CHARMM internal coordinates of N, CA and C (Angstrom, degrees):
IC EDIT
DIST 1 N 1 CA 1.4387
DIST 1 CA 1 C 1.5176
ANGL 1 N 1 CA 1 C 109.35
DIST 1 C 2 N 1.3422
ANGL 1 CA 1 C 2 N 115.08
DIHE 1 N 1 CA 1 C 2 N 136.34
DIST 2 N 2 CA 1.4146
ANGL 1 C 2 N 2 CA 121.97
DIHE 1 CA 1 C 2 N 2 CA 175.41
DIST 2 CA 2 C 1.4442
ANGL 2 N 2 CA 2 C 112.40
DIHE 1 C 2 N 2 CA 2 C -121.52
DIST 2 C 3 N 1.3433
ANGL 2 CA 2 C 3 N 116.18
DIHE 2 N 2 CA 2 C 3 N 178.07
DIST 3 N 3 CA 1.4794
ANGL 2 C 3 N 3 CA 117.80
DIHE 2 CA 2 C 3 N 3 CA 177.55
DIST 3 CA 3 C 1.5398
ANGL 3 N 3 CA 3 C 102.28
DIHE 2 C 3 N 3 CA 3 C -102.23
DIST 3 C 4 N 1.4347
ANGL 3 CA 3 C 4 N 108.61
DIHE 3 N 3 CA 3 C 4 N 152.37
DIST 4 N 4 CA 1.4426
ANGL 3 C 4 N 4 CA 117.25
DIHE 3 CA 3 C 4 N 4 CA 173.90
DIST 4 CA 4 C 1.5344
ANGL 4 N 4 CA 4 C 115.19
DIHE 3 C 4 N 4 CA 4 C -74.32
DIST 4 C 5 N 1.3251
ANGL 4 CA 4 C 5 N 118.65
DIHE 4 N 4 CA 4 C 5 N -6.89
DIST 5 N 5 CA 1.4537
ANGL 4 C 5 N 5 CA 123.00
DIHE 4 CA 4 C 5 N 5 CA -179.47
DIST 5 CA 5 C 1.4999
ANGL 5 N 5 CA 5 C 111.32
DIHE 4 C 5 N 5 CA 5 C -94.80
DIST 5 C 6 N 1.2720
ANGL 5 CA 5 C 6 N 116.41
DIHE 5 N 5 CA 5 C 6 N 62.27
DIST 6 N 6 CA 1.5150
ANGL 5 C 6 N 6 CA 120.24
DIHE 5 CA 5 C 6 N 6 CA -175.57
DIST 6 CA 6 C 1.4850
ANGL 6 N 6 CA 6 C 116.16
DIHE 5 C 6 N 6 CA 6 C -90.07
DIST 6 C 7 N 1.2980
ANGL 6 CA 6 C 7 N 119.70
DIHE 6 N 6 CA 6 C 7 N -17.16
DIST 7 N 7 CA 1.4365
ANGL 6 C 7 N 7 CA 120.43
DIHE 6 CA 6 C 7 N 7 CA 179.45
DIST 7 CA 7 C 1.5423
ANGL 7 N 7 CA 7 C 112.97
DIHE 6 C 7 N 7 CA 7 C -155.94
DIST 7 C 8 N 1.2281
ANGL 7 CA 7 C 8 N 121.64
DIHE 7 N 7 CA 7 C 8 N -172.32
DIST 8 N 8 CA 1.4422
ANGL 7 C 8 N 8 CA 126.37
DIHE 7 CA 7 C 8 N 8 CA 171.52
DIST 8 CA 8 C 1.4657
ANGL 8 N 8 CA 8 C 111.55
DIHE 7 C 8 N 8 CA 8 C -72.20
DIST 8 C 9 N 1.3191
ANGL 8 CA 8 C 9 N 116.87
DIHE 8 N 8 CA 8 C 9 N 157.89
DIST 9 N 9 CA 1.4330
ANGL 8 C 9 N 9 CA 120.32
DIHE 8 CA 8 C 9 N 9 CA -177.86
DIST 9 CA 9 C 1.4584
ANGL 9 N 9 CA 9 C 118.29
DIHE 8 C 9 N 9 CA 9 C -57.05
DIST 9 C 10 N 1.3549
ANGL 9 CA 9 C 10 N 117.49
DIHE 9 N 9 CA 9 C 10 N -33.13
DIST 10 N 10 CA 1.5189
ANGL 9 C 10 N 10 CA 122.33
DIHE 9 CA 9 C 10 N 10 CA 179.67
DIST 10 CA 10 C 1.4772
ANGL 10 N 10 CA 10 C 114.21
DIHE 9 C 10 N 10 CA 10 C -71.23
DIST 10 C 11 N 1.3211
ANGL 10 CA 10 C 11 N 122.14
DIHE 10 N 10 CA 10 C 11 N -14.04
DIST 11 N 11 CA 1.4775
ANGL 10 C 11 N 11 CA 124.52
DIHE 10 CA 10 C 11 N 11 CA -178.93
DIST 11 CA 11 C 1.4225
ANGL 11 N 11 CA 11 C 113.49
DIHE 10 C 11 N 11 CA 11 C -124.90
DIST 11 C 12 N 1.3785
ANGL 11 CA 11 C 12 N 120.98
DIHE 11 N 11 CA 11 C 12 N 7.60
DIST 12 N 12 CA 1.3725
ANGL 11 C 12 N 12 CA 123.40
DIHE 11 CA 11 C 12 N 12 CA -175.21
DIST 12 CA 12 C 1.5010
ANGL 12 N 12 CA 12 C 110.27
DIHE 11 C 12 N 12 CA 12 C -77.87
DIST 12 C 13 N 1.3319
ANGL 12 CA 12 C 13 N 116.31
DIHE 12 N 12 CA 12 C 13 N 131.83
DIST 13 N 13 CA 1.5505
ANGL 12 C 13 N 13 CA 119.53
DIHE 12 CA 12 C 13 N 13 CA 178.28
DIST 13 CA 13 C 1.5195
ANGL 13 N 13 CA 13 C 114.49
DIHE 12 C 13 N 13 CA 13 C -69.18
DIST 13 C 14 N 1.2588
ANGL 13 CA 13 C 14 N 111.68
DIHE 13 N 13 CA 13 C 14 N 159.43
DIST 14 N 14 CA 1.6229
ANGL 13 C 14 N 14 CA 111.64
DIHE 13 CA 13 C 14 N 14 CA -175.95
DIST 14 CA 14 C 1.4811
ANGL 14 N 14 CA 14 C 113.10
DIHE 13 C 14 N 14 CA 14 C -66.55
DIST 14 C 15 N 1.3215
ANGL 14 CA 14 C 15 N 113.82
DIHE 14 N 14 CA 14 C 15 N -33.52
DIST 15 N 15 CA 1.5363
ANGL 14 C 15 N 15 CA 112.35
DIHE 14 CA 14 C 15 N 15 CA -179.62
DIST 15 CA 15 C 1.5852
ANGL 15 N 15 CA 15 C 113.68
DIHE 14 C 15 N 15 CA 15 C -63.16
DIST 15 C 16 N 1.3734
ANGL 15 CA 15 C 16 N 115.12
DIHE 15 N 15 CA 15 C 16 N -26.10
DIST 16 N 16 CA 1.4040
ANGL 15 C 16 N 16 CA 115.73
DIHE 15 CA 15 C 16 N 16 CA 172.13
DIST 16 CA 16 C 1.5487
ANGL 16 N 16 CA 16 C 119.32
DIHE 15 C 16 N 16 CA 16 C -68.31
DIST 16 C 17 N 1.3414
ANGL 16 CA 16 C 17 N 112.25
DIHE 16 N 16 CA 16 C 17 N -31.09
DIST 17 N 17 CA 1.4496
ANGL 16 C 17 N 17 CA 123.01
DIHE 16 CA 16 C 17 N 17 CA 176.41
DIST 17 CA 17 C 1.4479
ANGL 17 N 17 CA 17 C 110.15
DIHE 16 C 17 N 17 CA 17 C -66.32
DIST 17 C 18 N 1.3815
ANGL 17 CA 17 C 18 N 115.37
DIHE 17 N 17 CA 17 C 18 N -34.60
DIST 18 N 18 CA 1.3723
ANGL 17 C 18 N 18 CA 117.59
DIHE 17 CA 17 C 18 N 18 CA -174.53
DIST 18 CA 18 C 1.5151
ANGL 18 N 18 CA 18 C 111.52
DIHE 17 C 18 N 18 CA 18 C -93.70
DIST 18 C 19 N 1.2753
ANGL 18 CA 18 C 19 N 119.66
DIHE 18 N 18 CA 18 C 19 N 13.82
DIST 19 N 19 CA 1.3776
ANGL 18 C 19 N 19 CA 126.42
DIHE 18 CA 18 C 19 N 19 CA 170.59
DIST 19 CA 19 C 1.4882
ANGL 19 N 19 CA 19 C 118.65
DIHE 18 C 19 N 19 CA 19 C 86.54
DIST 19 C 20 N 1.3610
ANGL 19 CA 19 C 20 N 117.02
DIHE 19 N 19 CA 19 C 20 N 9.58
DIST 20 N 20 CA 1.4128
ANGL 19 C 20 N 20 CA 122.01
DIHE 19 CA 19 C 20 N 20 CA 179.44
DIST 20 CA 20 C 1.5033
ANGL 20 N 20 CA 20 C 111.60
DIHE 19 C 20 N 20 CA 20 C -52.01
DIST 20 C 21 N 1.2761
ANGL 20 CA 20 C 21 N 118.21
DIHE 20 N 20 CA 20 C 21 N 133.37
DIST 21 N 21 CA 1.5790
ANGL 20 C 21 N 21 CA 122.64
DIHE 20 CA 20 C 21 N 21 CA 179.98
DIST 21 CA 21 C 1.4629
ANGL 21 N 21 CA 21 C 110.54
DIHE 20 C 21 N 21 CA 21 C -109.41
DIST 21 C 22 N 1.2910
ANGL 21 CA 21 C 22 N 122.28
DIHE 21 N 21 CA 21 C 22 N -8.46
DIST 22 N 22 CA 1.4263
ANGL 21 C 22 N 22 CA 126.02
DIHE 21 CA 21 C 22 N 22 CA -179.03
DIST 22 CA 22 C 1.5322
ANGL 22 N 22 CA 22 C 103.41
DIHE 21 C 22 N 22 CA 22 C -132.37
DIST 22 C 23 N 1.4112
ANGL 22 CA 22 C 23 N 117.23
DIHE 22 N 22 CA 22 C 23 N 109.23
DIST 23 N 23 CA 1.4843
ANGL 22 C 23 N 23 CA 120.36
DIHE 22 CA 22 C 23 N 23 CA -179.71
DIST 23 CA 23 C 1.4075
ANGL 23 N 23 CA 23 C 108.09
DIHE 22 C 23 N 23 CA 23 C -137.94
DIST 23 C 24 N 1.4016
ANGL 23 CA 23 C 24 N 114.74
DIHE 23 N 23 CA 23 C 24 N 174.40
DIST 24 N 24 CA 1.4500
ANGL 23 C 24 N 24 CA 119.29
DIHE 23 CA 23 C 24 N 24 CA -176.86
DIST 24 CA 24 C 1.5004
ANGL 24 N 24 CA 24 C 110.27
DIHE 23 C 24 N 24 CA 24 C -120.44
DIST 24 C 25 N 1.3737
ANGL 24 CA 24 C 25 N 112.62
DIHE 24 N 24 CA 24 C 25 N -164.92
DIST 25 N 25 CA 1.4826
ANGL 24 C 25 N 25 CA 115.89
DIHE 24 CA 24 C 25 N 25 CA 179.20
DIST 25 CA 25 C 1.4968
ANGL 25 N 25 CA 25 C 117.42
DIHE 24 C 25 N 25 CA 25 C -64.35
DIST 25 C 26 N 1.3592
ANGL 25 CA 25 C 26 N 113.48
DIHE 25 N 25 CA 25 C 26 N 1.40
DIST 26 N 26 CA 1.5309
ANGL 25 C 26 N 26 CA 122.15
DIHE 25 CA 25 C 26 N 26 CA 178.69
DIST 26 CA 26 C 1.4605
ANGL 26 N 26 CA 26 C 105.30
DIHE 25 C 26 N 26 CA 26 C -63.24
DIST 26 C 27 N 1.2463
ANGL 26 CA 26 C 27 N 121.86
DIHE 26 N 26 CA 26 C 27 N -38.88
DIST 27 N 27 CA 1.5214
ANGL 26 C 27 N 27 CA 120.74
DIHE 26 CA 26 C 27 N 27 CA 178.23
DIST 27 CA 27 C 1.4806
ANGL 27 N 27 CA 27 C 115.29
DIHE 26 C 27 N 27 CA 27 C -59.13
DIST 27 C 28 N 1.4416
ANGL 27 CA 27 C 28 N 116.14
DIHE 27 N 27 CA 27 C 28 N -36.31
DIST 28 N 28 CA 1.3883
ANGL 27 C 28 N 28 CA 121.48
DIHE 27 CA 27 C 28 N 28 CA 175.09
DIST 28 CA 28 C 1.5898
ANGL 28 N 28 CA 28 C 112.28
DIHE 27 C 28 N 28 CA 28 C -68.87
DIST 28 C 29 N 1.3004
ANGL 28 CA 28 C 29 N 115.47
DIHE 28 N 28 CA 28 C 29 N -44.50
DIST 29 N 29 CA 1.4471
ANGL 28 C 29 N 29 CA 121.76
DIHE 28 CA 28 C 29 N 29 CA 169.84
DIST 29 CA 29 C 1.5113
ANGL 29 N 29 CA 29 C 116.54
DIHE 28 C 29 N 29 CA 29 C -51.14
DIST 29 C 30 N 1.3322
ANGL 29 CA 29 C 30 N 115.57
DIHE 29 N 29 CA 29 C 30 N -45.25
DIST 30 N 30 CA 1.4308
ANGL 29 C 30 N 30 CA 120.43
DIHE 29 CA 29 C 30 N 30 CA 177.61
DIST 30 CA 30 C 1.4856
ANGL 30 N 30 CA 30 C 109.87
DIHE 29 C 30 N 30 CA 30 C -59.98
DIST 30 C 31 N 1.3640
ANGL 30 CA 30 C 31 N 116.09
DIHE 30 N 30 CA 30 C 31 N -52.28
DIST 31 N 31 CA 1.4967
ANGL 30 C 31 N 31 CA 119.46
DIHE 30 CA 30 C 31 N 31 CA 179.07
DIST 31 CA 31 C 1.5445
ANGL 31 N 31 CA 31 C 112.66
DIHE 30 C 31 N 31 CA 31 C -58.74
DIST 31 C 32 N 1.4257
ANGL 31 CA 31 C 32 N 116.46
DIHE 31 N 31 CA 31 C 32 N -38.86
DIST 32 N 32 CA 1.3903
ANGL 31 C 32 N 32 CA 114.26
DIHE 31 CA 31 C 32 N 32 CA 174.48
DIST 32 CA 32 C 1.4622
ANGL 32 N 32 CA 32 C 118.81
DIHE 31 C 32 N 32 CA 32 C -64.20
DIST 32 C 33 N 1.3245
ANGL 32 CA 32 C 33 N 112.51
DIHE 32 N 32 CA 32 C 33 N -35.43
DIST 33 N 33 CA 1.4965
ANGL 32 C 33 N 33 CA 119.71
DIHE 32 CA 32 C 33 N 33 CA 175.37
DIST 33 CA 33 C 1.4796
ANGL 33 N 33 CA 33 C 111.68
DIHE 32 C 33 N 33 CA 33 C -62.43
DIST 33 C 34 N 1.3249
ANGL 33 CA 33 C 34 N 116.51
DIHE 33 N 33 CA 33 C 34 N -43.09
DIST 34 N 34 CA 1.5403
ANGL 33 C 34 N 34 CA 121.42
DIHE 33 CA 33 C 34 N 34 CA 178.24
DIST 34 CA 34 C 1.4890
ANGL 34 N 34 CA 34 C 110.88
DIHE 33 C 34 N 34 CA 34 C -60.93
DIST 34 C 35 N 1.4310
ANGL 34 CA 34 C 35 N 116.15
DIHE 34 N 34 CA 34 C 35 N -42.08
DIST 35 N 35 CA 1.4148
ANGL 34 C 35 N 35 CA 118.54
DIHE 34 CA 34 C 35 N 35 CA 178.59
DIST 35 CA 35 C 1.4623
ANGL 35 N 35 CA 35 C 114.99
DIHE 34 C 35 N 35 CA 35 C -68.86
DIST 35 C 36 N 1.3590
ANGL 35 CA 35 C 36 N 117.86
DIHE 35 N 35 CA 35 C 36 N -38.10
DIST 36 N 36 CA 1.3990
ANGL 35 C 36 N 36 CA 124.14
DIHE 35 CA 35 C 36 N 36 CA 175.96
DIST 36 CA 36 C 1.6598
ANGL 36 N 36 CA 36 C 112.97
DIHE 35 C 36 N 36 CA 36 C -57.92
DIST 36 C 37 N 1.3034
ANGL 36 CA 36 C 37 N 111.26
DIHE 36 N 36 CA 36 C 37 N -43.31
DIST 37 N 37 CA 1.5471
ANGL 36 C 37 N 37 CA 122.07
DIHE 36 CA 36 C 37 N 37 CA -179.53
DIST 37 CA 37 C 1.6079
ANGL 37 N 37 CA 37 C 98.82
DIHE 36 C 37 N 37 CA 37 C -61.35
DIST 37 C 38 N 1.2528
ANGL 37 CA 37 C 38 N 119.08
DIHE 37 N 37 CA 37 C 38 N -52.37
DIST 38 N 38 CA 1.4441
ANGL 37 C 38 N 38 CA 122.53
DIHE 37 CA 37 C 38 N 38 CA -175.12
DIST 38 CA 38 C 1.5171
ANGL 38 N 38 CA 38 C 114.29
DIHE 37 C 38 N 38 CA 38 C -57.35
DIST 38 C 39 N 1.4049
ANGL 38 CA 38 C 39 N 112.79
DIHE 38 N 38 CA 38 C 39 N -41.75
DIST 39 N 39 CA 1.5027
ANGL 38 C 39 N 39 CA 117.19
DIHE 38 CA 38 C 39 N 39 CA -178.29
DIST 39 CA 39 C 1.5484
ANGL 39 N 39 CA 39 C 111.51
DIHE 38 C 39 N 39 CA 39 C -70.03
DIST 39 C 40 N 1.4870
ANGL 39 CA 39 C 40 N 111.31
DIHE 39 N 39 CA 39 C 40 N -37.56
DIST 40 N 40 CA 1.4850
ANGL 39 C 40 N 40 CA 113.95
DIHE 39 CA 39 C 40 N 40 CA 177.54
DIST 40 CA 40 C 1.3861
ANGL 40 N 40 CA 40 C 122.23
DIHE 39 C 40 N 40 CA 40 C -76.07
DIST 40 C 41 N 1.3643
ANGL 40 CA 40 C 41 N 116.68
DIHE 40 N 40 CA 40 C 41 N -24.52
DIST 41 N 41 CA 1.4196
ANGL 40 C 41 N 41 CA 121.60
DIHE 40 CA 40 C 41 N 41 CA -175.72
DIST 41 CA 41 C 1.6323
ANGL 41 N 41 CA 41 C 115.74
DIHE 40 C 41 N 41 CA 41 C -115.17
DIST 41 C 42 N 1.2772
ANGL 41 CA 41 C 42 N 114.84
DIHE 41 N 41 CA 41 C 42 N -10.22
DIST 42 N 42 CA 1.3948
ANGL 41 C 42 N 42 CA 123.24
DIHE 41 CA 41 C 42 N 42 CA -178.97
DIST 42 CA 42 C 1.5709
ANGL 42 N 42 CA 42 C 112.42
DIHE 41 C 42 N 42 CA 42 C 72.44
DIST 42 C 43 N 1.4685
ANGL 42 CA 42 C 43 N 116.32
DIHE 42 N 42 CA 42 C 43 N 12.84
DIST 43 N 43 CA 1.3869
ANGL 42 C 43 N 43 CA 115.52
DIHE 42 CA 42 C 43 N 43 CA -175.36
DIST 43 CA 43 C 1.6249
ANGL 43 N 43 CA 43 C 107.39
DIHE 42 C 43 N 43 CA 43 C -134.57
DIST 43 C 44 N 1.2726
ANGL 43 CA 43 C 44 N 116.74
DIHE 43 N 43 CA 43 C 44 N 157.13
DIST 44 N 44 CA 1.4974
ANGL 43 C 44 N 44 CA 116.52
DIHE 43 CA 43 C 44 N 44 CA 176.91
DIST 44 CA 44 C 1.5895
ANGL 44 N 44 CA 44 C 107.71
DIHE 43 C 44 N 44 CA 44 C -72.24
DIST 44 C 45 N 1.3069
ANGL 44 CA 44 C 45 N 112.99
DIHE 44 N 44 CA 44 C 45 N 145.66
DIST 45 N 45 CA 1.5879
ANGL 44 C 45 N 45 CA 116.42
DIHE 44 CA 44 C 45 N 45 CA 172.99
DIST 45 CA 45 C 1.4591
ANGL 45 N 45 CA 45 C 109.89
DIHE 44 C 45 N 45 CA 45 C -62.87
DIST 45 C 46 N 1.3467
ANGL 45 CA 45 C 46 N 118.05
DIHE 45 N 45 CA 45 C 46 N -40.84
DIST 46 N 46 CA 1.4254
ANGL 45 C 46 N 46 CA 120.24
DIHE 45 CA 45 C 46 N 46 CA -177.93
DIST 46 CA 46 C 1.5308
ANGL 46 N 46 CA 46 C 110.91
DIHE 45 C 46 N 46 CA 46 C -131.90
DIST 46 C 47 N 1.3693
ANGL 46 CA 46 C 47 N 113.61
DIHE 46 N 46 CA 46 C 47 N 76.99
DIST 47 N 47 CA 1.3970
ANGL 46 C 47 N 47 CA 120.86
DIHE 46 CA 46 C 47 N 47 CA -179.40
DIST 47 CA 47 C 1.5735
ANGL 47 N 47 CA 47 C 111.17
DIHE 46 C 47 N 47 CA 47 C -67.05
DIST 47 C 48 N 1.2715
ANGL 47 CA 47 C 48 N 121.64
DIHE 47 N 47 CA 47 C 48 N 135.99
DIST 48 N 48 CA 1.4446
ANGL 47 C 48 N 48 CA 120.82
DIHE 47 CA 47 C 48 N 48 CA 171.98
DIST 48 CA 48 C 1.4628
ANGL 48 N 48 CA 48 C 113.50
DIHE 47 C 48 N 48 CA 48 C -156.97
DIST 48 C 49 N 1.2818
ANGL 48 CA 48 C 49 N 117.13
DIHE 48 N 48 CA 48 C 49 N 158.21
DIST 49 N 49 CA 1.5170
ANGL 48 C 49 N 49 CA 124.12
DIHE 48 CA 48 C 49 N 49 CA 174.07
DIST 49 CA 49 C 1.4738
ANGL 49 N 49 CA 49 C 112.57
DIHE 48 C 49 N 49 CA 49 C -111.43
DIST 49 C 50 N 1.3871
ANGL 49 CA 49 C 50 N 110.12
DIHE 49 N 49 CA 49 C 50 N 0.80
DIST 50 N 50 CA 1.6490
ANGL 49 C 50 N 50 CA 115.06
DIHE 49 CA 49 C 50 N 50 CA -178.22
DIST 50 CA 50 C 1.4689
ANGL 50 N 50 CA 50 C 111.83
DIHE 49 C 50 N 50 CA 50 C -108.66
DIST 50 C 51 N 1.4272
ANGL 50 CA 50 C 51 N 115.88
DIHE 50 N 50 CA 50 C 51 N 24.59
DIST 51 N 51 CA 1.3873
ANGL 50 C 51 N 51 CA 117.21
DIHE 50 CA 50 C 51 N 51 CA 172.74
DIST 51 CA 51 C 1.5918
ANGL 51 N 51 CA 51 C 118.46
DIHE 50 C 51 N 51 CA 51 C 69.93
DIST 51 C 52 N 1.3198
ANGL 51 CA 51 C 52 N 115.59
DIHE 51 N 51 CA 51 C 52 N -147.58
DIST 52 N 52 CA 1.4965
ANGL 51 C 52 N 52 CA 116.89
DIHE 51 CA 51 C 52 N 52 CA -177.57
DIST 52 CA 52 C 1.4953
ANGL 52 N 52 CA 52 C 114.17
DIHE 51 C 52 N 52 CA 52 C -62.39
DIST 52 C 53 N 1.3886
ANGL 52 CA 52 C 53 N 116.64
DIHE 52 N 52 CA 52 C 53 N -38.83
DIST 53 N 53 CA 1.4175
ANGL 52 C 53 N 53 CA 120.46
DIHE 52 CA 52 C 53 N 53 CA -177.77
DIST 53 CA 53 C 1.5307
ANGL 53 N 53 CA 53 C 109.13
DIHE 52 C 53 N 53 CA 53 C -61.70
DIST 53 C 54 N 1.2914
ANGL 53 CA 53 C 54 N 120.43
DIHE 53 N 53 CA 53 C 54 N -38.80
DIST 54 N 54 CA 1.4352
ANGL 53 C 54 N 54 CA 121.59
DIHE 53 CA 53 C 54 N 54 CA 178.66
DIST 54 CA 54 C 1.4778
ANGL 54 N 54 CA 54 C 113.14
DIHE 53 C 54 N 54 CA 54 C -71.78
DIST 54 C 55 N 1.3393
ANGL 54 CA 54 C 55 N 121.54
DIHE 54 N 54 CA 54 C 55 N -28.52
DIST 55 N 55 CA 1.4347
ANGL 54 C 55 N 55 CA 122.54
DIHE 54 CA 54 C 55 N 55 CA 176.69
DIST 55 CA 55 C 1.5345
ANGL 55 N 55 CA 55 C 106.14
DIHE 54 C 55 N 55 CA 55 C -75.74
DIST 55 C 56 N 1.3191
ANGL 55 CA 55 C 56 N 118.27
DIHE 55 N 55 CA 55 C 56 N -40.41
DIST 56 N 56 CA 1.4609
ANGL 55 C 56 N 56 CA 115.21
DIHE 55 CA 55 C 56 N 56 CA -178.76
DIST 56 CA 56 C 1.4756
ANGL 56 N 56 CA 56 C 109.01
DIHE 55 C 56 N 56 CA 56 C -64.61
DIST 56 C 57 N 1.3411
ANGL 56 CA 56 C 57 N 122.42
DIHE 56 N 56 CA 56 C 57 N -38.71
DIST 57 N 57 CA 1.3716
ANGL 56 C 57 N 57 CA 127.45
DIHE 56 CA 56 C 57 N 57 CA 175.34
DIST 57 CA 57 C 1.6491
ANGL 57 N 57 CA 57 C 110.44
DIHE 56 C 57 N 57 CA 57 C -57.16
DIST 57 C 58 N 1.3161
ANGL 57 CA 57 C 58 N 115.76
DIHE 57 N 57 CA 57 C 58 N -40.32
DIST 58 N 58 CA 1.3725
ANGL 57 C 58 N 58 CA 116.69
DIHE 57 CA 57 C 58 N 58 CA -178.45
DIST 58 CA 58 C 1.5843
ANGL 58 N 58 CA 58 C 111.12
DIHE 57 C 58 N 58 CA 58 C -71.65
DIST 58 C 59 N 1.4020
ANGL 58 CA 58 C 59 N 114.57
DIHE 58 N 58 CA 58 C 59 N -37.10
DIST 59 N 59 CA 1.5307
ANGL 58 C 59 N 59 CA 118.35
DIHE 58 CA 58 C 59 N 59 CA 177.12
DIST 59 CA 59 C 1.6286
ANGL 59 N 59 CA 59 C 107.42
DIHE 58 C 59 N 59 CA 59 C -58.42
DIST 59 C 60 N 1.3321
ANGL 59 CA 59 C 60 N 114.70
DIHE 59 N 59 CA 59 C 60 N -47.22
DIST 60 N 60 CA 1.4245
ANGL 59 C 60 N 60 CA 119.63
DIHE 59 CA 59 C 60 N 60 CA -177.27
DIST 60 CA 60 C 1.4824
ANGL 60 N 60 CA 60 C 114.28
DIHE 59 C 60 N 60 CA 60 C -64.30
DIST 60 C 61 N 1.3698
ANGL 60 CA 60 C 61 N 111.45
DIHE 60 N 60 CA 60 C 61 N -35.79
DIST 61 N 61 CA 1.5071
ANGL 60 C 61 N 61 CA 115.44
DIHE 60 CA 60 C 61 N 61 CA 177.89
DIST 61 CA 61 C 1.5545
ANGL 61 N 61 CA 61 C 113.25
DIHE 60 C 61 N 61 CA 61 C -68.73
DIST 61 C 62 N 1.2636
ANGL 61 CA 61 C 62 N 115.95
DIHE 61 N 61 CA 61 C 62 N -35.32
DIST 62 N 62 CA 1.5040
ANGL 61 C 62 N 62 CA 122.87
DIHE 61 CA 61 C 62 N 62 CA -177.85
DIST 62 CA 62 C 1.6055
ANGL 62 N 62 CA 62 C 109.22
DIHE 61 C 62 N 62 CA 62 C -74.55
DIST 62 C 63 N 1.3907
ANGL 62 CA 62 C 63 N 110.28
DIHE 62 N 62 CA 62 C 63 N -55.50
DIST 63 N 63 CA 1.4228
ANGL 62 C 63 N 63 CA 115.43
DIHE 62 CA 62 C 63 N 63 CA -171.32
DIST 63 CA 63 C 1.5578
ANGL 63 N 63 CA 63 C 115.07
DIHE 62 C 63 N 63 CA 63 C -102.72
DIST 63 C 64 N 1.3322
ANGL 63 CA 63 C 64 N 121.39
DIHE 63 N 63 CA 63 C 64 N -8.06
DIST 64 N 64 CA 1.3758
ANGL 63 C 64 N 64 CA 122.17
DIHE 63 CA 63 C 64 N 64 CA 175.44
DIST 64 CA 64 C 1.5349
ANGL 64 N 64 CA 64 C 110.04
DIHE 63 C 64 N 64 CA 64 C 93.91
DIST 64 C 65 N 1.2712
ANGL 64 CA 64 C 65 N 119.86
DIHE 64 N 64 CA 64 C 65 N 170.42
DIST 65 N 65 CA 1.4538
ANGL 64 C 65 N 65 CA 123.26
DIHE 64 CA 64 C 65 N 65 CA 178.41
DIST 65 CA 65 C 1.5594
ANGL 65 N 65 CA 65 C 107.06
DIHE 64 C 65 N 65 CA 65 C -85.25
DIST 65 C 66 N 1.3979
ANGL 65 CA 65 C 66 N 108.88
DIHE 65 N 65 CA 65 C 66 N 128.50
DIST 66 N 66 CA 1.4807
ANGL 65 C 66 N 66 CA 113.59
DIHE 65 CA 65 C 66 N 66 CA 177.38
DIST 66 CA 66 C 1.4993
ANGL 66 N 66 CA 66 C 117.50
DIHE 65 C 66 N 66 CA 66 C -60.79
DIST 66 C 67 N 1.2963
ANGL 66 CA 66 C 67 N 114.53
DIHE 66 N 66 CA 66 C 67 N 145.11
DIST 67 N 67 CA 1.5137
ANGL 66 C 67 N 67 CA 119.20
DIHE 66 CA 66 C 67 N 67 CA 171.79
DIST 67 CA 67 C 1.5554
ANGL 67 N 67 CA 67 C 111.58
DIHE 66 C 67 N 67 CA 67 C -132.94
DIST 67 C 68 N 1.2510
ANGL 67 CA 67 C 68 N 116.28
DIHE 67 N 67 CA 67 C 68 N -174.12
DIST 68 N 68 CA 1.4524
ANGL 67 C 68 N 68 CA 120.00
DIHE 67 CA 67 C 68 N 68 CA -176.61
DIST 68 CA 68 C 1.5188
ANGL 68 N 68 CA 68 C 108.99
DIHE 67 C 68 N 68 CA 68 C -64.56
DIST 68 C 69 N 1.3602
ANGL 68 CA 68 C 69 N 117.83
DIHE 68 N 68 CA 68 C 69 N -33.86
DIST 69 N 69 CA 1.4998
ANGL 68 C 69 N 69 CA 119.77
DIHE 68 CA 68 C 69 N 69 CA -175.53
DIST 69 CA 69 C 1.5031
ANGL 69 N 69 CA 69 C 112.04
DIHE 68 C 69 N 69 CA 69 C -75.85
DIST 69 C 70 N 1.3627
ANGL 69 CA 69 C 70 N 116.81
DIHE 69 N 69 CA 69 C 70 N -38.98
DIST 70 N 70 CA 1.4465
ANGL 69 C 70 N 70 CA 121.05
DIHE 69 CA 69 C 70 N 70 CA 179.89
DIST 70 CA 70 C 1.5762
ANGL 70 N 70 CA 70 C 110.70
DIHE 69 C 70 N 70 CA 70 C -79.91
DIST 70 C 71 N 1.3223
ANGL 70 CA 70 C 71 N 117.74
DIHE 70 N 70 CA 70 C 71 N -29.96
DIST 71 N 71 CA 1.4625
ANGL 70 C 71 N 71 CA 123.01
DIHE 70 CA 70 C 71 N 71 CA -172.30
DIST 71 CA 71 C 1.5191
ANGL 71 N 71 CA 71 C 108.02
DIHE 70 C 71 N 71 CA 71 C -141.71
DIST 71 C 72 N 1.3306
ANGL 71 CA 71 C 72 N 120.19
DIHE 71 N 71 CA 71 C 72 N 77.62
DIST 72 N 72 CA 1.3669
ANGL 71 C 72 N 72 CA 121.82
DIHE 71 CA 71 C 72 N 72 CA 178.41
DIST 72 CA 72 C 1.5465
ANGL 72 N 72 CA 72 C 116.15
DIHE 71 C 72 N 72 CA 72 C -46.20
DIST 72 C 73 N 1.3262
ANGL 72 CA 72 C 73 N 119.59
DIHE 72 N 72 CA 72 C 73 N 128.85
DIST 73 N 73 CA 1.5021
ANGL 72 C 73 N 73 CA 121.00
DIHE 72 CA 72 C 73 N 73 CA -177.50
DIST 73 CA 73 C 1.5421
ANGL 73 N 73 CA 73 C 116.34
DIHE 72 C 73 N 73 CA 73 C 88.58
DIST 73 C 74 N 1.3568
ANGL 73 CA 73 C 74 N 116.12
DIHE 73 N 73 CA 73 C 74 N -1.75
DIST 74 N 74 CA 1.4530
ANGL 73 C 74 N 74 CA 117.55
DIHE 73 CA 73 C 74 N 74 CA -174.81
DIST 74 CA 74 C 1.6593
ANGL 74 N 74 CA 74 C 110.95
DIHE 73 C 74 N 74 CA 74 C -60.99
DIST 74 C 75 N 1.3963
ANGL 74 CA 74 C 75 N 116.30
DIHE 74 N 74 CA 74 C 75 N -33.05
DIST 75 N 75 CA 1.3487
ANGL 74 C 75 N 75 CA 119.47
DIHE 74 CA 74 C 75 N 75 CA -174.85
DIST 75 CA 75 C 1.5225
ANGL 75 N 75 CA 75 C 112.67
DIHE 74 C 75 N 75 CA 75 C -68.82
DIST 75 C 76 N 1.3479
ANGL 75 CA 75 C 76 N 119.70
DIHE 75 N 75 CA 75 C 76 N -22.88
DIST 76 N 76 CA 1.4812
ANGL 75 C 76 N 76 CA 129.03
DIHE 75 CA 75 C 76 N 76 CA 174.50
DIST 76 CA 76 C 1.4590
ANGL 76 N 76 CA 76 C 106.51
DIHE 75 C 76 N 76 CA 76 C -60.72
END
COOR INIT
IC SEED 1 N 1 CA 1 C
IC BUILD
């Protein structure tokens, strides 16, 4: 079991926002992808002035709301 407070809001993986307590290296890949986007474009992938709620809104805006088909087990 891990904590959902693994990184800053700009690089936090979606599973951490949804309270997942058991996660894999995917959270690191998410952060690396955000950093690569930032390095290549000079902009944050999910810029926000409203903190974690704004970042979560950005994630949902880009990728949509997760469901059982796209993320098995999300309803648990």
